[in-house]
N, C-alpha and C positions, 0 to 999 in steps of 0.2 A: 774487628772481626765481623764477618757477615753471618747472620743467623739463617735459619731455614727460609728459603724463598718459595712462595706458593707455586706449585707445578702448573703448567698449562694443561687444561683438560678440555677435550673436544669430543663430541659424540655425533655420529650420523647413522642413519639407517640406509642400507644399500639393497637394491633389488637383486639379490643373489642368495643362494644357500650359504651356510657357514663355510662349507668346504670350498665352494667356488669363490667366495669373497676372500678367504685366506689364500687360495692359489693365485688369485689375481693380484692381491696385495704383495705377495712375496715372489712368485715365479714370473709374473707378467708386469713387473714394476716399470720396465722401460716403456710400456704402452700408455701409462698414465702419469708418470712422474714428470713435472714441468721442468725438465732439465735446462731449458733455455733461460729460466729465471731462478731456479733453485738448485744450482750445482756449482762446482768449481770451474768446469770447462765450458759451461753454457752451450753455445752452438757446436762446440767440438765433441760433445758427448754422443757417442754412438750407442751406448747401452748402459743401463744401471743393473747391477747384479746383487742379489741377496742369496748367498749360499745357504741351502736349506738344512741347517744343522747347528746345534750349539757349537760355538767356536768358529762358525763360518764368518766370512767377511761380507760386509756391505760396502760396495764401491762403485765408482763410475769408470767406464772404459772409454777412452777418447778415440777419435777416428784414426789416430796413428798407432793405436794399441796400448798406449800408456794407461796405467791404472792409478786412481787416486782414492784412497780409503776414506770412507765416511764413518765406519764403525765396525763393531764385532757383534755377532749374535751371542747373547749371554744366556738366553733360555729359548728353546724351540719346542713348543707344545702344539704341534699341528693337530687339528685346524682351529684351535681355540685361543692361542696366546703366543706372543713372542715378545722378547725384551732384547734390546740392543743398546750398545754404547753409541754415542752420537758425537762425532768430532770431525765434520767435513772440512773444517778449517784447522790445519795442523798448527797454526800460530796460537790458537786458543790454549790457555794454560792446562786444561783438563777436558775430559769427555763428560757430557751430560748423559742422560739415559732416557730411552723411549720404551714405553710398554704399550702394546696394542692387543686388545681382546676382541673376540668375535663371538657373538651370542645370537642364536636363532630367535627371531620374533615374528609376529604376524607381518607378512609382506616382505620378509627378507632377513637381513642380519644387522644387528646393532654393532657398530664398530666404535670402540672407545680408544682414544689415544691419550696417553698421559706423558708429557715431556717434563722430566724432573731432574734434580741434581744441580740446579743453577748455582747453589752456594759453592760448588766445587771450583767455580770460575773466579772466586774471590771478588775483588772490587768490580770486575767485569760482569759479574752475575746479574745484577739488576738490569743493566742496559741490554745484555744479550736476551734476557727473558722478555723484556719489552719489545725488542726487535722481532722475536719469534712469535709473539702473542697474536699477531694478525697473519702470520705466514702459513699456519697449518690449515686454516679453513679453505683457502683456494686449492691447496694440495689435495685435501680429502674430497673436495668437490670434483676434481678431476678423476679421482679414484671411483667415486660414485657414478660418474658418467660412464666410465669404462665398464663397471659392473652392469649398468643398465644396457649398454651395447652388447655385452657378452650374454646377458639374459635374452635379448632379442635374437642373437645368433643361435642360441640353444632352443628358442621357442619354435 
């Protein structure tokens, strides 16, 4: 039996208000998500969609219109917090969970991401956690760059 596996926790500060950071993270995800390397369809991904509500879907839509689910929005507390299930690979035995919070700080917004629930994957949990441990930093760096660009656009 697998015990509790330590969540992945990553924190960045982005150059945007809480409202703009949340809107960019959720409603403009296609502009910053690295779908060429972090998706099911890679170069076939036309857009990434996060439906803005509890119970909404998180999915990628390919250039031919087919959709591939990544997860479901479990909690939607705009503009401060969201929680979603995470299972972009339907072959995995269960979904993990991601919580993202947005907090105003000097110079912008502190964004904290926690990816948890690795023990739900049973024996695959430790290896999956290890694989993801280096994956979130470049994803969030792309998000930060998009926030910076959006800030410049608004400036």
